[in-house]
mmCIF file of the N, C-alpha and C atoms, coordinates in Angstrom:
data_MODEL
# 
_entry.id   MODEL 
# 
loop_
_atom_site.group_PDB 
_atom_site.id 
_atom_site.type_symbol 
_atom_site.label_atom_id 
_atom_site.label_alt_id 
_atom_site.label_comp_id 
_atom_site.label_asym_id 
_atom_site.label_entity_id 
_atom_site.label_seq_id 
_atom_site.pdbx_PDB_ins_code 
_atom_site.Cartn_x 
_atom_site.Cartn_y 
_atom_site.Cartn_z 
_atom_site.occupancy 
_atom_site.B_iso_or_equiv 
_atom_site.pdbx_formal_charge 
_atom_site.auth_seq_id 
_atom_site.auth_comp_id 
_atom_site.auth_asym_id 
_atom_site.auth_atom_id 
_atom_site.pdbx_PDB_model_num 
ATOM 1   N N  . MET A 1 1  ? 3.347   -27.356 1.924   1.00 0.00 ? 1  MET A N  1 
ATOM 2   C CA . MET A 1 1  ? 2.707   -26.056 1.826   1.00 0.00 ? 1  MET A CA 1 
ATOM 3   C C  . MET A 1 1  ? 3.613   -25.007 2.452   1.00 0.00 ? 1  MET A C  1 
ATOM 4   N N  . ALA A 1 2  ? 3.756   -23.908 1.780   1.00 0.00 ? 2  ALA A N  1 
ATOM 5   C CA . ALA A 1 2  ? 4.622   -22.827 2.247   1.00 0.00 ? 2  ALA A CA 1 
ATOM 6   C C  . ALA A 1 2  ? 3.994   -22.115 3.436   1.00 0.00 ? 2  ALA A C  1 
ATOM 7   N N  . ASN A 1 3  ? 4.838   -21.725 4.365   1.00 0.00 ? 3  ASN A N  1 
ATOM 8   C CA . ASN A 1 3  ? 4.390   -20.955 5.519   1.00 0.00 ? 3  ASN A CA 1 
ATOM 9   C C  . ASN A 1 3  ? 4.470   -19.477 5.151   1.00 0.00 ? 3  ASN A C  1 
ATOM 10  N N  . ARG A 1 4  ? 3.344   -18.854 4.935   1.00 0.00 ? 4  ARG A N  1 
ATOM 11  C CA . ARG A 1 4  ? 3.312   -17.447 4.504   1.00 0.00 ? 4  ARG A CA 1 
ATOM 12  C C  . ARG A 1 4  ? 2.780   -16.563 5.619   1.00 0.00 ? 4  ARG A C  1 
ATOM 13  N N  . THR A 1 5  ? 3.467   -15.464 5.811   1.00 0.00 ? 5  THR A N  1 
ATOM 14  C CA . THR A 1 5  ? 3.020   -14.472 6.791   1.00 0.00 ? 5  THR A CA 1 
ATOM 15  C C  . THR A 1 5  ? 3.123   -13.100 6.158   1.00 0.00 ? 5  THR A C  1 
ATOM 16  N N  . ASN A 1 6  ? 2.461   -12.157 6.744   1.00 0.00 ? 6  ASN A N  1 
ATOM 17  C CA . ASN A 1 6  ? 2.495   -10.784 6.250   1.00 0.00 ? 6  ASN A CA 1 
ATOM 18  C C  . ASN A 1 6  ? 3.437   -9.926  7.081   1.00 0.00 ? 6  ASN A C  1 
ATOM 19  N N  . GLN A 1 7  ? 4.548   -10.501 7.485   1.00 0.00 ? 7  GLN A N  1 
ATOM 20  C CA . GLN A 1 7  ? 5.512   -9.749  8.266   1.00 0.00 ? 7  GLN A CA 1 
ATOM 21  C C  . GLN A 1 7  ? 6.400   -8.938  7.322   1.00 0.00 ? 7  GLN A C  1 
ATOM 22  N N  . LEU A 1 8  ? 6.639   -7.700  7.697   1.00 0.00 ? 8  LEU A N  1 
ATOM 23  C CA . LEU A 1 8  ? 7.534   -6.857  6.915   1.00 0.00 ? 8  LEU A CA 1 
ATOM 24  C C  . LEU A 1 8  ? 8.975   -7.286  7.154   1.00 0.00 ? 8  LEU A C  1 
ATOM 25  N N  . LEU A 1 9  ? 9.751   -7.322  6.091   1.00 0.00 ? 9  LEU A N  1 
ATOM 26  C CA . LEU A 1 9  ? 11.163  -7.651  6.233   1.00 0.00 ? 9  LEU A CA 1 
ATOM 27  C C  . LEU A 1 9  ? 11.915  -6.520  6.917   1.00 0.00 ? 9  LEU A C  1 
ATOM 28  N N  . VAL A 1 10 ? 11.447  -5.297  6.709   1.00 0.00 ? 10 VAL A N  1 
ATOM 29  C CA . VAL A 1 10 ? 12.031  -4.120  7.362   1.00 0.00 ? 10 VAL A CA 1 
ATOM 30  C C  . VAL A 1 10 ? 10.915  -3.474  8.186   1.00 0.00 ? 10 VAL A C  1 
ATOM 31  N N  . PRO A 1 11 ? 10.858  -3.800  9.485   1.00 0.00 ? 11 PRO A N  1 
ATOM 32  C CA . PRO A 1 11 ? 9.750   -3.292  10.315  1.00 0.00 ? 11 PRO A CA 1 
ATOM 33  C C  . PRO A 1 11 ? 9.609   -1.770  10.300  1.00 0.00 ? 11 PRO A C  1 
ATOM 34  N N  . GLN A 1 12 ? 10.706  -1.040  10.082  1.00 0.00 ? 12 GLN A N  1 
ATOM 35  C CA . GLN A 1 12 ? 10.642  0.417   10.059  1.00 0.00 ? 12 GLN A CA 1 
ATOM 36  C C  . GLN A 1 12 ? 9.869   0.931   8.848   1.00 0.00 ? 12 GLN A C  1 
ATOM 37  N N  . ALA A 1 13 ? 9.604   0.074   7.887   1.00 0.00 ? 13 ALA A N  1 
ATOM 38  C CA . ALA A 1 13 ? 8.884   0.474   6.685   1.00 0.00 ? 13 ALA A CA 1 
ATOM 39  C C  . ALA A 1 13 ? 7.380   0.600   6.923   1.00 0.00 ? 13 ALA A C  1 
ATOM 40  N N  . ARG A 1 14 ? 6.888   0.124   8.044   1.00 0.00 ? 14 ARG A N  1 
ATOM 41  C CA . ARG A 1 14 ? 5.449   0.136   8.321   1.00 0.00 ? 14 ARG A CA 1 
ATOM 42  C C  . ARG A 1 14 ? 4.862   1.548   8.225   1.00 0.00 ? 14 ARG A C  1 
ATOM 43  N N  . ALA A 1 15 ? 5.524   2.520   8.814   1.00 0.00 ? 15 ALA A N  1 
ATOM 44  C CA . ALA A 1 15 ? 5.017   3.901   8.786   1.00 0.00 ? 15 ALA A CA 1 
ATOM 45  C C  . ALA A 1 15 ? 4.984   4.432   7.358   1.00 0.00 ? 15 ALA A C  1 
ATOM 46  N N  . ALA A 1 16 ? 6.012   4.133   6.572   1.00 0.00 ? 16 ALA A N  1 
ATOM 47  C CA . ALA A 1 16 ? 6.049   4.600   5.179   1.00 0.00 ? 16 ALA A CA 1 
ATOM 48  C C  . ALA A 1 16 ? 4.939   3.949   4.363   1.00 0.00 ? 16 ALA A C  1 
ATOM 49  N N  . LEU A 1 17 ? 4.658   2.679   4.597   1.00 0.00 ? 17 LEU A N  1 
ATOM 50  C CA . LEU A 1 17 ? 3.577   2.002   3.872   1.00 0.00 ? 17 LEU A CA 1 
ATOM 51  C C  . LEU A 1 17 ? 2.210   2.552   4.269   1.00 0.00 ? 17 LEU A C  1 
ATOM 52  N N  . GLU A 1 18 ? 2.044   2.858   5.548   1.00 0.00 ? 18 GLU A N  1 
ATOM 53  C CA . GLU A 1 18 ? 0.790   3.463   5.999   1.00 0.00 ? 18 GLU A CA 1 
ATOM 54  C C  . GLU A 1 18 ? 0.580   4.816   5.328   1.00 0.00 ? 18 GLU A C  1 
ATOM 55  N N  . GLN A 1 19 ? 1.633   5.627   5.267   1.00 0.00 ? 19 GLN A N  1 
ATOM 56  C CA . GLN A 1 19 ? 1.561   6.934   4.625   1.00 0.00 ? 19 GLN A CA 1 
ATOM 57  C C  . GLN A 1 19 ? 1.208   6.779   3.148   1.00 0.00 ? 19 GLN A C  1 
ATOM 58  N N  . LEU A 1 20 ? 1.845   5.806   2.491   1.00 0.00 ? 20 LEU A N  1 
ATOM 59  C CA . LEU A 1 20 ? 1.581   5.549   1.079   1.00 0.00 ? 20 LEU A CA 1 
ATOM 60  C C  . LEU A 1 20 ? 0.120   5.142   0.871   1.00 0.00 ? 20 LEU A C  1 
ATOM 61  N N  . LYS A 1 21 ? -0.403  4.334   1.775   1.00 0.00 ? 21 LYS A N  1 
ATOM 62  C CA . LYS A 1 21 ? -1.797  3.901   1.684   1.00 0.00 ? 21 LYS A CA 1 
ATOM 63  C C  . LYS A 1 21 ? -2.745  5.103   1.732   1.00 0.00 ? 21 LYS A C  1 
ATOM 64  N N  . TYR A 1 22 ? -2.498  6.010   2.650   1.00 0.00 ? 22 TYR A N  1 
ATOM 65  C CA . TYR A 1 22 ? -3.356  7.191   2.774   1.00 0.00 ? 22 TYR A CA 1 
ATOM 66  C C  . TYR A 1 22 ? -3.207  8.132   1.582   1.00 0.00 ? 22 TYR A C  1 
ATOM 67  N N  . GLU A 1 23 ? -1.974  8.270   1.067   1.00 0.00 ? 23 GLU A N  1 
ATOM 68  C CA . GLU A 1 23 ? -1.755  9.110   -0.113  1.00 0.00 ? 23 GLU A CA 1 
ATOM 69  C C  . GLU A 1 23 ? -2.515  8.575   -1.317  1.00 0.00 ? 23 GLU A C  1 
ATOM 70  N N  . ILE A 1 24 ? -2.414  7.280   -1.551  1.00 0.00 ? 24 ILE A N  1 
ATOM 71  C CA . ILE A 1 24 ? -3.070  6.679   -2.707  1.00 0.00 ? 24 ILE A CA 1 
ATOM 72  C C  . ILE A 1 24 ? -4.582  6.736   -2.561  1.00 0.00 ? 24 ILE A C  1 
ATOM 73  N N  . ALA A 1 25 ? -5.090  6.452   -1.380  1.00 0.00 ? 25 ALA A N  1 
ATOM 74  C CA . ALA A 1 25 ? -6.534  6.534   -1.161  1.00 0.00 ? 25 ALA A CA 1 
ATOM 75  C C  . ALA A 1 25 ? -7.028  7.947   -1.430  1.00 0.00 ? 25 ALA A C  1 
ATOM 76  N N  . SER A 1 26 ? -6.278  8.935   -0.991  1.00 0.00 ? 26 SER A N  1 
ATOM 77  C CA . SER A 1 26 ? -6.647  10.331  -1.223  1.00 0.00 ? 26 SER A CA 1 
ATOM 78  C C  . SER A 1 26 ? -6.655  10.643  -2.719  1.00 0.00 ? 26 SER A C  1 
ATOM 79  N N  . GLU A 1 27 ? -5.622  10.187  -3.433  1.00 0.00 ? 27 GLU A N  1 
ATOM 80  C CA . GLU A 1 27 ? -5.547  10.419  -4.880  1.00 0.00 ? 27 GLU A CA 1 
ATOM 81  C C  . GLU A 1 27 ? -6.731  9.791   -5.605  1.00 0.00 ? 27 GLU A C  1 
ATOM 82  N N  . LEU A 1 28 ? -7.199  8.648   -5.109  1.00 0.00 ? 28 LEU A N  1 
ATOM 83  C CA . LEU A 1 28 ? -8.310  7.945   -5.740  1.00 0.00 ? 28 LEU A CA 1 
ATOM 84  C C  . LEU A 1 28 ? -9.674  8.451   -5.263  1.00 0.00 ? 28 LEU A C  1 
ATOM 85  N N  . GLY A 1 29 ? -9.663  9.338   -4.269  1.00 0.00 ? 29 GLY A N  1 
ATOM 86  C CA . GLY A 1 29 ? -10.920 9.863   -3.739  1.00 0.00 ? 29 GLY A CA 1 
ATOM 87  C C  . GLY A 1 29 ? -11.640 8.887   -2.827  1.00 0.00 ? 29 GLY A C  1 
ATOM 88  N N  . ILE A 1 30 ? -10.886 7.976   -2.216  1.00 0.00 ? 30 ILE A N  1 
ATOM 89  C CA . ILE A 1 30 ? -11.460 6.986   -1.309  1.00 0.00 ? 30 ILE A CA 1 
ATOM 90  C C  . ILE A 1 30 ? -11.159 7.419   0.118   1.00 0.00 ? 30 ILE A C  1 
ATOM 91  N N  . GLN A 1 31 ? -12.191 7.511   0.924   1.00 0.00 ? 31 GLN A N  1 
ATOM 92  C CA . GLN A 1 31 ? -12.044 7.923   2.316   1.00 0.00 ? 31 GLN A CA 1 
ATOM 93  C C  . GLN A 1 31 ? -11.773 6.696   3.180   1.00 0.00 ? 31 GLN A C  1 
ATOM 94  N N  . LEU A 1 32 ? -10.604 6.671   3.842   1.00 0.00 ? 32 LEU A N  1 
ATOM 95  C CA . LEU A 1 32 ? -10.277 5.577   4.745   1.00 0.00 ? 32 LEU A CA 1 
ATOM 96  C C  . LEU A 1 32 ? -10.854 5.879   6.119   1.00 0.00 ? 32 LEU A C  1 
ATOM 97  N N  . PRO A 1 33 ? -11.348 4.866   6.808   1.00 0.00 ? 33 PRO A N  1 
ATOM 98  C CA . PRO A 1 33 ? -11.917 5.089   8.141   1.00 0.00 ? 33 PRO A CA 1 
ATOM 99  C C  . PRO A 1 33 ? -10.843 5.476   9.148   1.00 0.00 ? 33 PRO A C  1 
ATOM 100 N N  . GLN A 1 34 ? -11.139 6.446   9.981   1.00 0.00 ? 34 GLN A N  1 
ATOM 101 C CA . GLN A 1 34 ? -10.182 6.917   10.974  1.00 0.00 ? 34 GLN A CA 1 
ATOM 102 C C  . GLN A 1 34 ? -9.974  5.907   12.105  1.00 0.00 ? 34 GLN A C  1 
ATOM 103 N N  . ASP A 1 35 ? -10.984 5.061   12.349  1.00 0.00 ? 35 ASP A N  1 
ATOM 104 C CA . ASP A 1 35 ? -10.871 4.096   13.443  1.00 0.00 ? 35 ASP A CA 1 
ATOM 105 C C  . ASP A 1 35 ? -10.120 2.827   13.044  1.00 0.00 ? 35 ASP A C  1 
ATOM 106 N N  . GLY A 1 36 ? -9.736  2.708   11.772  1.00 0.00 ? 36 GLY A N  1 
ATOM 107 C CA . GLY A 1 36 ? -8.970  1.559   11.323  1.00 0.00 ? 36 GLY A CA 1 
ATOM 108 C C  . GLY A 1 36 ? -9.799  0.341   10.975  1.00 0.00 ? 36 GLY A C  1 
ATOM 109 N N  . TYR A 1 37 ? -11.120 0.429   11.077  1.00 0.00 ? 37 TYR A N  1 
ATOM 110 C CA . TYR A 1 37 ? -12.004 -0.689  10.746  1.00 0.00 ? 37 TYR A CA 1 
ATOM 111 C C  . TYR A 1 37 ? -12.415 -0.583  9.284   1.00 0.00 ? 37 TYR A C  1 
ATOM 112 N N  . TYR A 1 38 ? -11.976 -1.550  8.482   1.00 0.00 ? 38 TYR A N  1 
ATOM 113 C CA . TYR A 1 38 ? -12.221 -1.516  7.046   1.00 0.00 ? 38 TYR A CA 1 
ATOM 114 C C  . TYR A 1 38 ? -13.410 -2.374  6.631   1.00 0.00 ? 38 TYR A C  1 
ATOM 115 N N  . GLY A 1 39 ? -14.168 -2.885  7.592   1.00 0.00 ? 39 GLY A N  1 
ATOM 116 C CA . GLY A 1 39 ? -15.287 -3.782  7.311   1.00 0.00 ? 39 GLY A CA 1 
ATOM 117 C C  . GLY A 1 39 ? -16.410 -3.151  6.505   1.00 0.00 ? 39 GLY A C  1 
ATOM 118 N N  . ASN A 1 40 ? -16.518 -1.836  6.517   1.00 0.00 ? 40 ASN A N  1 
ATOM 119 C CA . ASN A 1 40 ? -17.584 -1.165  5.774   1.00 0.00 ? 40 ASN A CA 1 
ATOM 120 C C  . ASN A 1 40 ? -17.150 -0.746  4.370   1.00 0.00 ? 40 ASN A C  1 
ATOM 121 N N  . MET A 1 41 ? -15.911 -1.070  4.009   1.00 0.00 ? 41 MET A N  1 
ATOM 122 C CA . MET A 1 41 ? -15.416 -0.718  2.676   1.00 0.00 ? 41 MET A CA 1 
ATOM 123 C C  . MET A 1 41 ? -15.627 -1.900  1.737   1.00 0.00 ? 41 MET A C  1 
ATOM 124 N N  . THR A 1 42 ? -15.758 -1.606  0.457   1.00 0.00 ? 42 THR A N  1 
ATOM 125 C CA . THR A 1 42 ? -15.960 -2.681  -0.508  1.00 0.00 ? 42 THR A CA 1 
ATOM 126 C C  . THR A 1 42 ? -14.625 -3.334  -0.861  1.00 0.00 ? 42 THR A C  1 
ATOM 127 N N  . THR A 1 43 ? -14.727 -4.559  -1.335  1.00 0.00 ? 43 THR A N  1 
ATOM 128 C CA . THR A 1 43 ? -13.540 -5.284  -1.775  1.00 0.00 ? 43 THR A CA 1 
ATOM 129 C C  . THR A 1 43 ? -12.881 -4.543  -2.923  1.00 0.00 ? 43 THR A C  1 
ATOM 130 N N  . ARG A 1 44 ? -13.676 -3.952  -3.778  1.00 0.00 ? 44 ARG A N  1 
ATOM 131 C CA . ARG A 1 44 ? -13.129 -3.202  -4.915  1.00 0.00 ? 44 ARG A CA 1 
ATOM 132 C C  . ARG A 1 44 ? -12.295 -2.015  -4.439  1.00 0.00 ? 44 ARG A C  1 
ATOM 133 N N  . GLU A 1 45 ? -12.786 -1.289  -3.428  1.00 0.00 ? 45 GLU A N  1 
ATOM 134 C CA . GLU A 1 45 ? -12.038 -0.138  -2.911  1.00 0.00 ? 45 GLU A CA 1 
ATOM 135 C C  . GLU A 1 45 ? -10.702 -0.577  -2.312  1.00 0.00 ? 45 GLU A C  1 
ATOM 136 N N  . ILE A 1 46 ? -10.743 -1.605  -1.488  1.00 0.00 ? 46 ILE A N  1 
ATOM 137 C CA . ILE A 1 46 ? -9.525  -2.096  -0.842  1.00 0.00 ? 46 ILE A CA 1 
ATOM 138 C C  . ILE A 1 46 ? -8.552  -2.631  -1.889  1.00 0.00 ? 46 ILE A C  1 
ATOM 139 N N  . GLY A 1 47 ? -9.066  -3.374  -2.867  1.00 0.00 ? 47 GLY A N  1 
ATOM 140 C CA . GLY A 1 47 ? -8.221  -3.923  -3.924  1.00 0.00 ? 47 GLY A CA 1 
ATOM 141 C C  . GLY A 1 47 ? -7.602  -2.851  -4.792  1.00 0.00 ? 47 GLY A C  1 
ATOM 142 N N  . THR A 1 48 ? -8.357  -1.803  -5.053  1.00 0.00 ? 48 THR A N  1 
ATOM 143 C CA . THR A 1 48 ? -7.841  -0.691  -5.846  1.00 0.00 ? 48 THR A CA 1 
ATOM 144 C C  . THR A 1 48 ? -6.682  -0.013  -5.130  1.00 0.00 ? 48 THR A C  1 
ATOM 145 N N  . ILE A 1 49 ? -6.839  0.191   -3.839  1.00 0.00 ? 49 ILE A N  1 
ATOM 146 C CA . ILE A 1 49 ? -5.766  0.805   -3.052  1.00 0.00 ? 49 ILE A CA 1 
ATOM 147 C C  . ILE A 1 49 ? -4.543  -0.112  -3.039  1.00 0.00 ? 49 ILE A C  1 
ATOM 148 N N  . GLY A 1 50 ? -4.753  -1.390  -2.763  1.00 0.00 ? 50 GLY A N  1 
ATOM 149 C CA . GLY A 1 50 ? -3.641  -2.340  -2.719  1.00 0.00 ? 50 GLY A CA 1 
ATOM 150 C C  . GLY A 1 50 ? -2.927  -2.467  -4.056  1.00 0.00 ? 50 GLY A C  1 
ATOM 151 N N  . GLY A 1 51 ? -3.684  -2.501  -5.135  1.00 0.00 ? 51 GLY A N  1 
ATOM 152 C CA . GLY A 1 51 ? -3.087  -2.592  -6.465  1.00 0.00 ? 51 GLY A CA 1 
ATOM 153 C C  . GLY A 1 51 ? -2.250  -1.378  -6.801  1.00 0.00 ? 51 GLY A C  1 
ATOM 154 N N  . ASN A 1 52 ? -2.739  -0.217  -6.413  1.00 0.00 ? 52 ASN A N  1 
ATOM 155 C CA . ASN A 1 52 ? -1.995  1.012   -6.671  1.00 0.00 ? 52 ASN A CA 1 
ATOM 156 C C  . ASN A 1 52 ? -0.750  1.118   -5.786  1.00 0.00 ? 52 ASN A C  1 
ATOM 157 N N  . ILE A 1 53 ? -0.823  0.593   -4.567  1.00 0.00 ? 53 ILE A N  1 
ATOM 158 C CA . ILE A 1 53 ? 0.367   0.551   -3.712  1.00 0.00 ? 53 ILE A CA 1 
ATOM 159 C C  . ILE A 1 53 ? 1.427   -0.317  -4.378  1.00 0.00 ? 53 ILE A C  1 
ATOM 160 N N  . THR A 1 54 ? 1.019   -1.492  -4.858  1.00 0.00 ? 54 THR A N  1 
ATOM 161 C CA . THR A 1 54 ? 1.963   -2.394  -5.518  1.00 0.00 ? 54 THR A CA 1 
ATOM 162 C C  . THR A 1 54 ? 2.558   -1.745  -6.755  1.00 0.00 ? 54 THR A C  1 
ATOM 163 N N  . ARG A 1 55 ? 1.721   -1.112  -7.557  1.00 0.00 ? 55 ARG A N  1 
ATOM 164 C CA . ARG A 1 55 ? 2.191   -0.434  -8.768  1.00 0.00 ? 55 ARG A CA 1 
ATOM 165 C C  . ARG A 1 55 ? 3.219   0.639   -8.417  1.00 0.00 ? 55 ARG A C  1 
ATOM 166 N N  . ARG A 1 56 ? 2.942   1.415   -7.377  1.00 0.00 ? 56 ARG A N  1 
ATOM 167 C CA . ARG A 1 56 ? 3.848   2.491   -6.969  1.00 0.00 ? 56 ARG A CA 1 
ATOM 168 C C  . ARG A 1 56 ? 5.171   1.931   -6.445  1.00 0.00 ? 56 ARG A C  1 
ATOM 169 N N  . LEU A 1 57 ? 5.113   0.835   -5.658  1.00 0.00 ? 57 LEU A N  1 
ATOM 170 C CA . LEU A 1 57 ? 6.341   0.243   -5.134  1.00 0.00 ? 57 LEU A CA 1 
ATOM 171 C C  . LEU A 1 57 ? 7.207   -0.329  -6.254  1.00 0.00 ? 57 LEU A C  1 
ATOM 172 N N  . VAL A 1 58 ? 6.578   -0.946  -7.252  1.00 0.00 ? 58 VAL A N  1 
ATOM 173 C CA . VAL A 1 58 ? 7.334   -1.461  -8.398  1.00 0.00 ? 58 VAL A CA 1 
ATOM 174 C C  . VAL A 1 58 ? 7.968   -0.306  -9.159  1.00 0.00 ? 58 VAL A C  1 
ATOM 175 N N  . GLN A 1 59 ? 7.231   0.778   -9.334  1.00 0.00 ? 59 GLN A N  1 
ATOM 176 C CA . GLN A 1 59 ? 7.745   1.952   -10.035 1.00 0.00 ? 59 GLN A CA 1 
ATOM 177 C C  . GLN A 1 59 ? 8.959   2.534   -9.298  1.00 0.00 ? 59 GLN A C  1 
ATOM 178 N N  . ILE A 1 60 ? 8.877   2.619   -7.983  1.00 0.00 ? 60 ILE A N  1 
ATOM 179 C CA . ILE A 1 60 ? 9.988   3.130   -7.177  1.00 0.00 ? 60 ILE A CA 1 
ATOM 180 C C  . ILE A 1 60 ? 11.202  2.214   -7.321  1.00 0.00 ? 60 ILE A C  1 
ATOM 181 N N  . ALA A 1 61 ? 10.991  0.906   -7.255  1.00 0.00 ? 61 ALA A N  1 
ATOM 182 C CA . ALA A 1 61 ? 12.094  -0.045  -7.385  1.00 0.00 ? 61 ALA A CA 1 
ATOM 183 C C  . ALA A 1 61 ? 12.738  0.046   -8.756  1.00 0.00 ? 61 ALA A C  1 
ATOM 184 N N  . GLU A 1 62 ? 11.937  0.173   -9.807  1.00 0.00 ? 62 GLU A N  1 
ATOM 185 C CA . GLU A 1 62 ? 12.484  0.303   -11.156 1.00 0.00 ? 62 GLU A CA 1 
ATOM 186 C C  . GLU A 1 62 ? 13.333  1.565   -11.286 1.00 0.00 ? 62 GLU A C  1 
ATOM 187 N N  . GLN A 1 63 ? 12.863  2.655   -10.710 1.00 0.00 ? 63 GLN A N  1 
ATOM 188 C CA . GLN A 1 63 ? 13.615  3.897   -10.759 1.00 0.00 ? 63 GLN A CA 1 
ATOM 189 C C  . GLN A 1 63 ? 14.953  3.764   -10.032 1.00 0.00 ? 63 GLN A C  1 
ATOM 190 N N  . GLN A 1 64 ? 14.947  3.072   -8.906  1.00 0.00 ? 64 GLN A N  1 
ATOM 191 C CA . GLN A 1 64 ? 16.183  2.889   -8.146  1.00 0.00 ? 64 GLN A CA 1 
ATOM 192 C C  . GLN A 1 64 ? 17.159  1.986   -8.900  1.00 0.00 ? 64 GLN A C  1 
ATOM 193 N N  . LEU A 1 65 ? 16.632  0.982   -9.591  1.00 0.00 ? 65 LEU A N  1 
ATOM 194 C CA . LEU A 1 65 ? 17.505  0.067   -10.334 1.00 0.00 ? 65 LEU A CA 1 
ATOM 195 C C  . LEU A 1 65 ? 18.130  0.735   -11.551 1.00 0.00 ? 65 LEU A C  1 
ATOM 196 N N  . THR A 1 66 ? 17.401  1.645   -12.159 1.00 0.00 ? 66 THR A N  1 
ATOM 197 C CA . THR A 1 66 ? 17.924  2.322   -13.338 1.00 0.00 ? 66 THR A CA 1 
ATOM 198 C C  . THR A 1 66 ? 18.721  3.575   -12.984 1.00 0.00 ? 66 THR A C  1 
ATOM 199 N N  . GLY A 1 67 ? 18.688  3.958   -11.717 1.00 0.00 ? 67 GLY A N  1 
ATOM 200 C CA . GLY A 1 67 ? 19.431  5.133   -11.288 1.00 0.00 ? 67 GLY A CA 1 
ATOM 201 C C  . GLY A 1 67 ? 18.682  6.428   -11.463 1.00 0.00 ? 67 GLY A C  1 
ATOM 202 N N  . ASN A 1 68 ? 17.434  6.385   -11.933 1.00 0.00 ? 68 ASN A N  1 
ATOM 203 C CA . ASN A 1 68 ? 16.608  7.592   -12.088 1.00 0.00 ? 68 ASN A CA 1 
ATOM 204 C C  . ASN A 1 68 ? 15.871  7.839   -10.786 1.00 0.00 ? 68 ASN A C  1 
ATOM 205 N N  . ARG A 1 69 ? 15.922  9.067   -10.328 1.00 0.00 ? 69 ARG A N  1 
ATOM 206 C CA . ARG A 1 69 ? 15.203  9.377   -9.079  1.00 0.00 ? 69 ARG A CA 1 
ATOM 207 C C  . ARG A 1 69 ? 14.303  10.527  -9.245  1.00 0.00 ? 69 ARG A C  1 
# 
């Protein structure tokens, strides 16, 4: 069984990912809790944010690979 962790390969990216999370939630009209407790949010809301983060990161990577910025 593979040993999987959620550690960032580039720890400095944490702030950028947090910013991206808030930007996407805002675009979707989802209010993130200020205290950091996500227990009152639905799985659908969290999944929607996560899916859009992944979509955006793939889009950024594709743009960098093709040289379009």
